[in-house]
C-alpha positions as CSV (number, residue, x, y, z in Angstrom):
1,X,-24.4,16.8,-37.3
2,X,-21.5,19.0,-38.3
3,X,-17.8,18.4,-38.3
4,X,-15.2,20.7,-36.8
5,X,-11.5,20.2,-37.8
6,X,-8.4,21.5,-36.1
7,X,-5.2,21.4,-38.1
8,X,-1.8,22.9,-38.9
9,X,1.0,22.3,-41.2
10,X,4.5,23.8,-41.2
11,X,5.3,24.2,-44.9
12,X,7.0,27.2,-46.7
13,X,4.5,29.6,-48.3
14,X,6.3,31.9,-50.7
15,X,3.6,34.6,-50.9
16,X,1.2,34.4,-47.9
17,X,-1.0,37.3,-49.1
18,X,-1.7,35.6,-52.4
19,X,-2.1,32.2,-50.9
20,X,-4.5,33.7,-48.3
21,X,-6.6,35.4,-50.8
22,X,-7.0,32.3,-53.0
23,X,-7.7,30.1,-49.9
24,X,-10.3,32.5,-48.5
25,X,-12.1,32.6,-51.9
26,X,-12.2,28.8,-52.0
27,X,-13.6,28.6,-48.4
28,X,-16.3,31.1,-49.1
29,X,-17.5,29.3,-52.2
30,X,-17.4,26.0,-50.2
31,X,-19.5,27.6,-47.4
32,X,-17.4,26.6,-44.4
33,X,-16.8,28.9,-41.4
34,X,-14.0,29.2,-39.0
35,X,-10.6,30.8,-38.5
36,X,-7.5,30.2,-40.7
37,X,-4.1,31.8,-40.3
38,X,-1.5,31.7,-43.0
39,X,2.1,32.8,-42.9
40,X,5.5,32.1,-44.5
41,X,5.8,29.0,-42.2
42,X,2.5,27.4,-43.2
43,X,-1.1,27.2,-42.1
44,X,-3.0,26.9,-38.8
45,X,-6.8,26.6,-38.7
46,X,-10.0,25.4,-37.3
47,X,-13.2,25.3,-39.4
48,X,-16.6,23.8,-39.4
49,X,-19.2,22.6,-41.8
50,X,-21.1,19.6,-43.1
51,X,-19.2,16.3,-43.5
52,X,-19.3,16.8,-47.3
53,X,-17.9,20.4,-47.0
54,X,-15.1,19.3,-44.6
55,X,-14.2,16.4,-46.9
56,X,-13.9,18.8,-49.8
57,X,-11.8,21.2,-47.8
58,X,-9.4,18.5,-46.7
59,X,-9.0,17.3,-50.3
60,X,-8.3,20.8,-51.5
61,X,-5.7,21.6,-48.8
62,X,-3.8,18.4,-49.1
63,X,-3.8,18.8,-52.9
64,X,-1.7,21.9,-52.5
65,X,2.1,21.1,-52.9
66,X,3.7,21.1,-49.5
67,X,0.5,20.5,-47.6
68,X,0.2,16.8,-48.3
69,X,-0.2,14.8,-45.1
70,X,-1.8,17.7,-43.2
71,X,-2.9,16.2,-39.8
72,X,-6.6,16.9,-39.1
73,X,-8.2,16.4,-35.7
74,X,-12.0,16.0,-36.1
75,X,-14.8,16.5,-33.6
76,X,-18.6,16.8,-34.1
77,X,-21.1,19.5,-33.1
78,X,-24.8,20.0,-33.3
79,X,-24.1,23.3,-35.0
80,X,-21.3,25.2,-36.8
81,X,-19.5,26.9,-33.8
82,X,-18.3,29.9,-35.8
83,X,-20.2,33.1,-36.7
84,X,-18.3,33.6,-39.9
85,X,-15.1,32.8,-41.9
86,X,-11.8,34.6,-41.0
87,X,-8.8,33.9,-43.2
88,X,-5.8,36.1,-42.4
89,X,-2.1,36.3,-42.7
90,X,0.2,36.2,-39.7
91,X,3.9,36.5,-39.0
92,X,3.7,33.5,-36.7
93,X,1.1,30.6,-36.9
94,X,1.2,30.6,-33.1
95,X,2.6,33.6,-31.4
96,X,5.8,32.8,-29.4
97,X,7.6,36.1,-30.3
98,X,10.9,34.1,-30.8
99,X,12.8,34.0,-34.0
100,X,14.4,31.0,-35.5
101,X,12.3,28.4,-33.7
102,X,12.2,25.5,-36.2
103,X,9.7,22.8,-35.4
104,X,11.9,20.3,-37.1
105,X,14.2,20.6,-34.1
106,X,11.4,19.9,-31.7
107,X,10.6,16.9,-29.4
108,X,9.7,13.4,-30.2
109,X,6.1,12.6,-31.1
110,X,4.3,10.2,-28.8
111,X,1.1,8.7,-30.3
112,X,-1.9,8.7,-27.9
113,X,-1.4,5.0,-27.0
114,X,2.3,5.6,-26.4
115,X,1.5,8.6,-24.2
116,X,-0.9,6.5,-22.1
117,X,1.7,3.7,-21.8
118,X,4.3,6.1,-20.4
119,X,1.8,7.6,-17.9
120,X,0.9,4.1,-16.7
121,X,4.3,2.4,-16.7
122,X,6.8,5.1,-15.8
123,X,7.0,7.4,-12.8
124,X,10.0,9.5,-13.3
125,X,8.8,12.1,-15.8
126,X,7.8,15.8,-15.9
127,X,4.4,16.6,-17.4
128,X,3.8,20.1,-18.7
129,X,0.5,21.7,-20.0
130,X,1.5,24.0,-22.8
131,X,-1.7,26.0,-22.7
132,X,-2.9,29.2,-21.1
133,X,-4.1,29.1,-17.5
134,X,-7.8,29.6,-18.4
135,X,-7.5,26.5,-20.5
136,X,-5.9,24.2,-18.0
137,X,-8.2,25.5,-15.2
138,X,-11.1,23.5,-16.6
139,X,-9.2,20.4,-17.6
140,X,-5.7,18.8,-17.6
141,X,-3.8,15.5,-17.4
142,X,-3.3,14.1,-13.9
143,X,-0.1,15.4,-12.3
144,X,0.6,18.1,-15.0
145,X,2.4,21.3,-14.3
146,X,-0.1,24.0,-15.3
147,X,1.8,27.3,-15.8
148,X,0.0,30.4,-14.7
149,X,0.4,32.3,-18.0
150,X,-2.2,34.2,-20.0
151,X,-0.6,33.9,-23.4
152,X,1.6,31.4,-25.3
153,X,4.3,34.0,-25.7
154,X,4.6,34.1,-21.9
155,X,6.0,30.6,-21.9
156,X,9.7,31.6,-22.7
157,X,9.7,33.8,-19.5
158,X,8.0,31.1,-17.5
159,X,10.7,28.6,-18.6
160,X,13.4,30.9,-17.5
161,X,11.9,31.2,-14.1
162,X,11.5,27.5,-13.5
163,X,14.4,25.9,-15.4
164,X,16.4,25.3,-12.2
165,X,13.4,23.5,-10.6
166,X,12.9,21.0,-13.4
167,X,15.5,18.3,-13.6
168,X,17.1,18.3,-17.1
169,X,17.8,14.5,-16.8
170,X,14.1,13.7,-16.5
171,X,11.8,12.7,-19.4
172,X,9.6,15.6,-20.4
173,X,6.1,15.1,-21.6
174,X,4.2,18.1,-23.0
175,X,0.8,18.5,-24.5
176,X,-1.6,21.2,-25.8
177,X,-5.0,21.2,-27.6
178,X,-4.0,20.1,-31.0
179,X,-0.2,19.9,-30.9
180,X,1.0,23.2,-32.5
181,X,2.2,24.9,-29.4
182,X,4.3,21.9,-28.4
183,X,6.0,22.0,-31.8
184,X,7.7,25.2,-30.8
185,X,7.9,25.0,-27.0
186,X,9.7,21.7,-27.3
187,X,12.4,23.4,-29.4
188,X,12.9,25.9,-26.5
189,X,13.2,23.2,-23.9
190,X,15.8,21.3,-26.0
191,X,17.8,24.5,-26.5
192,X,17.7,25.1,-22.7
193,X,19.3,21.7,-22.0
194,X,16.5,19.1,-21.7
195,X,17.3,16.1,-23.9
196,X,14.4,13.7,-23.5
197,X,11.6,15.9,-24.7
198,X,8.3,14.4,-25.9
199,X,5.1,15.8,-27.2
200,X,1.6,14.3,-27.5
201,X,1.0,13.9,-31.2
202,X,-2.4,15.5,-32.1
203,X,-2.8,16.9,-28.6
204,X,-5.7,16.4,-26.3
205,X,-8.2,16.2,-29.2
206,X,-6.6,13.1,-30.7
207,X,-6.0,11.6,-27.3
208,X,-9.7,11.9,-26.6
209,X,-10.6,10.2,-29.9
210,X,-8.2,7.3,-29.5
211,X,-7.8,6.8,-25.8
212,X,-10.9,8.4,-24.3
213,X,-10.3,10.5,-21.1
214,X,-8.0,8.1,-19.3
215,X,-5.7,10.1,-17.0
216,X,-7.4,13.4,-18.1
217,X,-9.5,15.4,-15.6
218,X,-12.2,17.8,-16.7
219,X,-12.9,19.1,-20.2
220,X,-11.0,20.8,-23.0
221,X,-11.1,24.5,-23.9
222,X,-11.5,25.1,-27.6
223,X,-11.3,28.4,-29.6
224,X,-14.7,28.4,-31.1
225,X,-18.2,29.2,-29.9
226,X,-18.4,26.0,-27.9
227,X,-15.5,27.1,-25.7
228,X,-15.6,23.8,-23.7
229,X,-16.0,20.2,-25.0
230,X,-15.9,16.9,-23.2
231,X,-12.8,14.7,-23.3
232,X,-14.3,11.7,-21.5
233,X,-18.1,11.3,-22.2
234,X,-18.4,9.1,-19.1
235,X,-16.9,11.7,-16.8
236,X,-18.4,15.2,-17.2
237,X,-17.9,16.5,-13.7
238,X,-16.3,19.9,-13.6
239,X,-12.9,20.3,-11.8
240,X,-13.2,24.1,-11.7
241,X,-15.5,26.3,-9.7
242,X,-17.8,29.2,-10.5
243,X,-16.0,32.5,-9.5
244,X,-19.3,33.9,-8.3
245,X,-20.9,31.0,-6.3
246,X,-17.9,28.7,-5.7
247,X,-19.9,25.8,-6.9
248,X,-18.5,23.3,-9.5
249,X,-18.6,24.7,-13.0
250,X,-16.6,24.8,-16.2
251,X,-18.6,27.2,-18.4
252,X,-17.0,30.4,-19.5
253,X,-18.5,33.8,-20.2
254,X,-17.0,37.3,-20.8
255,X,-17.8,39.9,-18.1
256,X,-20.7,42.1,-19.2
257,X,-18.7,45.2,-18.3
258,X,-17.2,46.1,-21.7
259,X,-14.3,47.9,-20.0
260,X,-13.4,44.6,-18.3
261,X,-14.6,41.8,-20.6
262,X,-12.8,39.2,-18.5
263,X,-13.2,35.6,-19.5
264,X,-14.1,33.8,-16.3
265,X,-15.7,30.5,-15.1
266,X,-19.3,31.1,-14.2
267,X,-22.3,29.0,-13.6
268,X,-25.8,30.0,-14.8
269,X,-26.7,30.7,-11.2
270,X,-23.7,33.0,-10.8
271,X,-24.3,34.8,-14.1
272,X,-27.9,35.5,-13.2
273,X,-26.9,36.7,-9.8
274,X,-24.3,39.2,-11.2
275,X,-26.1,39.8,-14.5
276,X,-23.1,38.5,-16.4
277,X,-20.5,40.5,-14.4
278,X,-17.4,39.2,-12.7
279,X,-17.5,41.6,-9.7
280,X,-19.7,44.1,-7.9
281,X,-17.6,46.9,-9.4
282,X,-18.3,45.7,-12.9
283,X,-22.0,45.3,-12.1
284,X,-22.1,49.0,-11.2
285,X,-20.4,50.0,-14.4
286,X,-22.0,52.4,-16.9
287,X,-20.5,50.3,-19.7
288,X,-22.3,47.1,-19.0
289,X,-23.8,45.1,-21.8
290,X,-27.4,43.9,-21.3
291,X,-27.3,40.3,-20.0
292,X,-29.4,37.7,-21.8
293,X,-29.7,34.7,-19.5
294,X,-31.6,32.7,-22.1
295,X,-28.8,32.7,-24.7
296,X,-25.6,33.2,-22.6
297,X,-25.3,29.4,-22.0
298,X,-26.9,27.8,-25.0
299,X,-23.7,26.0,-26.2
300,X,-23.3,24.5,-22.7
301,X,-26.9,23.5,-21.9
302,X,-26.4,19.9,-22.9
303,X,-24.0,19.3,-20.1
304,X,-25.8,21.1,-17.3
305,X,-28.2,18.3,-16.4
306,X,-25.4,16.3,-14.8
307,X,-25.0,18.9,-12.0
308,X,-28.2,20.9,-11.8
309,X,-31.4,18.9,-11.2
310,X,-33.5,22.0,-11.6
311,X,-32.1,22.5,-15.1
312,X,-33.4,19.2,-16.6
313,X,-36.9,20.5,-17.5
314,X,-35.5,23.6,-19.1
315,X,-33.0,21.5,-21.1
316,X,-35.9,19.6,-22.7
317,X,-37.4,22.8,-23.9
318,X,-34.1,23.9,-25.4
319,X,-33.8,20.5,-27.3
320,X,-37.2,21.2,-28.9
321,X,-36.1,24.5,-30.4
């Protein structure tokens, strides 16, 4: 069993390029894989490896002045869900395309148990999913507003459009996968006049660890080769539908047409029917990648048996490999 950690830390980095080079060399020697972004405002990453490798990485990062107390969200995986290590510099740890957005001016943290208490004991609040639409499509908290945006940097425009519709006197609850997007979006909401702004500390991943899936429907999109992970192990039923067959599904593939490459919800049945394409037009494209049905859904096979009785026998064969 391997561990996958999601983390970020806003801390001044005087020379991001030098920091990045040194950090990348350490990670290479350690043998972990994943994606790490470093900028003047700090670090944002998700990496995977053996428990021993991850423990060494945590010790190393938290030993760097300014990065003490870095908050790690940990999940497990049967494999390391990254093909290689990427460690790069970025102007923004998470791209909002807004200057002078200081997370220290953001909303109040609610620990998972506090978040659950508010959802169960209060009624007069606004709940906002601060993720892209393809993330919220497969899973979200009950009653959440799920903005139809494709990128995080679209959120400022979305807020401009809806600010007259959201009562500024109401309590605001917001969440994302691990917390970093709320750090910045909560600042914008406060600047626009909302006063009682709260963010789920540690995001969906920590909530899943500490509170299970209570009040959360579906699964969680993650930015690694798994793409989708469960939040509540006792409730794995999809809330989305295959864009080809219309049947319940929450697995994603990229359209086989390289000119399209759309990320879309697709069942194995739909993928086989359209040879990995999202439309008839893409199916007829001269720029279509060969579709490999045996490997396209390997990361998701462990969940399929809940909804596809015909898949059970094939799943056993996969487990033996």
